[in-house]
C-alpha atoms as a printed R data frame, in Angstrom:
   type eleno elety resid chain resno       x       y       z
1  ATOM     1    CA   MET     A     1  99.305 100.258 139.582
2  ATOM     2    CA   ASP     A     2  99.377  96.463 139.364
3  ATOM     3    CA   SER     A     3  96.033  96.162 141.143
4  ATOM     4    CA   ARG     A     4  94.362  98.415 138.520
5  ATOM     5    CA   TYR     A     5  95.848  96.292 135.766
6  ATOM     6    CA   GLU     A     6  94.480  93.137 137.376
7  ATOM     7    CA   ILE     A     7  90.999  94.693 137.600
8  ATOM     8    CA   GLN     A     8  91.054  95.751 133.938
9  ATOM     9    CA   ARG     A     9  92.310  92.338 132.906
10 ATOM    10    CA   ARG     A    10  89.520  90.595 134.815
11 ATOM    11    CA   ARG     A    11  86.896  92.865 133.269
12 ATOM    12    CA   GLY     A    12  88.235  92.318 129.771
13 ATOM    13    CA   GLY     A    13  88.446  88.565 130.271
14 ATOM    14    CA   GLY     A    14  84.875  88.355 131.638
15 ATOM    15    CA   GLY     A    15  83.455  90.280 128.678
16 ATOM    16    CA   ILE     A    16  85.077  88.039 126.091
17 ATOM    17    CA   SER     A    17  84.194  84.721 127.718
18 ATOM    18    CA   GLY     A    18  80.725  85.923 128.805
19 ATOM    19    CA   GLY     A    19  79.211  85.768 125.314
20 ATOM    20    CA   SER     A    20  80.513  84.447 122.049
21 ATOM    21    CA   ALA     A    21  78.432  86.859 119.953
22 ATOM    22    CA   GLY     A    22  79.721  89.875 121.888
23 ATOM    23    CA   GLY     A    23  83.305  88.656 121.867
24 ATOM    24    CA   SER     A    24  83.664  87.602 118.247
25 ATOM    25    CA   PRO     A    25  83.458  91.070 116.614
26 ATOM    26    CA   ALA     A    26  86.193  92.328 118.926
27 ATOM    27    CA   LEU     A    27  88.380  89.365 118.098
28 ATOM    28    CA   THR     A    28  87.663  89.688 114.405
29 ATOM    29    CA   GLY     A    29  88.659  93.373 114.517
30 ATOM    30    CA   ALA     A    30  91.845  92.588 116.424
31 ATOM    31    CA   GLN     A    31  92.711  89.784 114.048
32 ATOM    32    CA   SER     A    32  92.107  91.959 111.001
33 ATOM    33    CA   ARG     A    33  94.396  94.618 112.469
34 ATOM    34    CA   ARG     A    34  97.106  92.015 112.899
35 ATOM    35    CA   ARG     A    35  96.743  90.834 109.308
36 ATOM    36    CA   LYS     A    36  97.718  94.212 107.880
37 ATOM    37    CA   MET     A    37 101.412  94.021 107.182
38 ATOM    38    CA   PRO     A    38 103.339  97.174 108.026
39 ATOM    39    CA   PRO     A    39 105.848  98.402 105.473
40 ATOM    40    CA   ARG     A    40 109.167  96.629 105.666
41 ATOM    41    CA   PRO     A    41 111.344  98.413 108.217
42 ATOM    42    CA   ALA     A    42 114.427 100.199 106.972
43 ATOM    43    CA   ASP     A    43 117.674  98.267 107.056
44 ATOM    44    CA   PHE     A    44 119.597 101.439 107.917
45 ATOM    45    CA   LYS     A    45 118.572 104.756 109.465
46 ATOM    46    CA   LEU     A    46 120.773 107.786 108.887
47 ATOM    47    CA   GLN     A    47 120.440 111.265 110.320
48 ATOM    48    CA   ILE     A    48 121.831 114.082 108.198
49 ATOM    49    CA   ILE     A    49 122.329 117.638 109.429
50 ATOM    50    CA   ILE     A    50 122.833 120.428 106.901
51 ATOM    51    CA   ILE     A    51 124.518 123.530 108.317
52 ATOM    52    CA   GLY     A    52 125.726 126.732 106.733
53 ATOM    53    CA   SER     A    53 125.296 130.461 106.477
54 ATOM    54    CA   ARG     A    54 121.850 131.911 105.918
55 ATOM    55    CA   GLY     A    55 120.620 132.278 102.386
56 ATOM    56    CA   VAL     A    56 122.939 129.690 100.815
57 ATOM    57    CA   GLY     A    57 120.198 127.182  99.886
58 ATOM    58    CA   LYS     A    58 120.150 124.539 102.604
59 ATOM    59    CA   THR     A    59 116.350 124.239 102.539
60 ATOM    60    CA   SER     A    60 116.245 124.342  98.735
61 ATOM    61    CA   LEU     A    61 118.805 121.532  98.561
62 ATOM    62    CA   MET     A    62 116.816 119.428 101.046
63 ATOM    63    CA   GLU     A    63 113.476 120.014  99.300
64 ATOM    64    CA   ARG     A    64 114.956 119.255  95.887
65 ATOM    65    CA   PHE     A    65 116.331 115.946  97.159
66 ATOM    66    CA   THR     A    66 113.283 114.850  99.172
67 ATOM    67    CA   ASP     A    67 110.337 116.245  97.180
68 ATOM    68    CA   ASP     A    68 111.961 117.008  93.792
69 ATOM    69    CA   THR     A    69 110.651 120.587  93.962
70 ATOM    70    CA   PHE     A    70 112.327 123.977  93.697
71 ATOM    71    CA   CYS     A    71 111.029 127.370  94.766
72 ATOM    72    CA   GLU     A    72 112.767 130.423  93.306
73 ATOM    73    CA   ALA     A    73 111.123 132.870  95.714
74 ATOM    74    CA   CYS     A    74 111.233 130.943  98.997
75 ATOM    75    CA   LYS     A    75 110.955 132.676 102.344
76 ATOM    76    CA   SER     A    76 113.758 132.298 104.830
77 ATOM    77    CA   THR     A    77 113.428 129.263 107.110
78 ATOM    78    CA   VAL     A    78 113.045 130.243 110.753
79 ATOM    79    CA   GLY     A    79 114.075 127.514 113.177
80 ATOM    80    CA   VAL     A    80 114.457 123.937 112.028
81 ATOM    81    CA   ASP     A    81 113.099 122.129 108.970
82 ATOM    82    CA   PHE     A    82 112.831 118.332 108.968
83 ATOM    83    CA   LYS     A    83 112.214 115.850 106.150
84 ATOM    84    CA   ILE     A    84 112.318 112.063 105.832
85 ATOM    85    CA   LYS     A    85 113.115 110.157 102.661
86 ATOM    86    CA   THR     A    86 113.507 106.418 102.180
87 ATOM    87    CA   VAL     A    87 115.810 105.271  99.398
88 ATOM    88    CA   GLU     A    88 116.744 101.806  98.227
89 ATOM    89    CA   LEU     A    89 120.359 101.010  97.415
90 ATOM    90    CA   ARG     A    90 121.597  97.533  96.457
91 ATOM    91    CA   GLY     A    91 118.442  95.927  97.807
92 ATOM    92    CA   LYS     A    92 118.659  97.653 101.210
93 ATOM    93    CA   LYS     A    93 116.163 100.234 102.473
94 ATOM    94    CA   ILE     A    94 117.791 103.333 103.910
95 ATOM    95    CA   ARG     A    95 115.736 105.866 105.850
96 ATOM    96    CA   LEU     A    96 117.224 109.335 105.757
97 ATOM    97    CA   GLN     A    97 116.237 111.886 108.388
98 ATOM    98    CA   ILE     A    98 117.415 115.219 107.051
């Protein structure tokens, strides 16, 4: 496995140093990808599990909180439903996995 890595590394290194015109677009692309700032990571991550009898509104409660929607004639959820919502509280980002 290490020997394959060494071969790939040598090939990649030869291509970049072999020609400045061929190497500069690749570097420019890599640099531009690095410049894009990802969203600030959450300060806290919480996982919430909602359990209860069928037909009591667990999915409706989750959808109302995450998407601010309500469906009066929703079909029964089969299996597991999963939503993510990020909230900010007192200047801290909290990522909720419901």
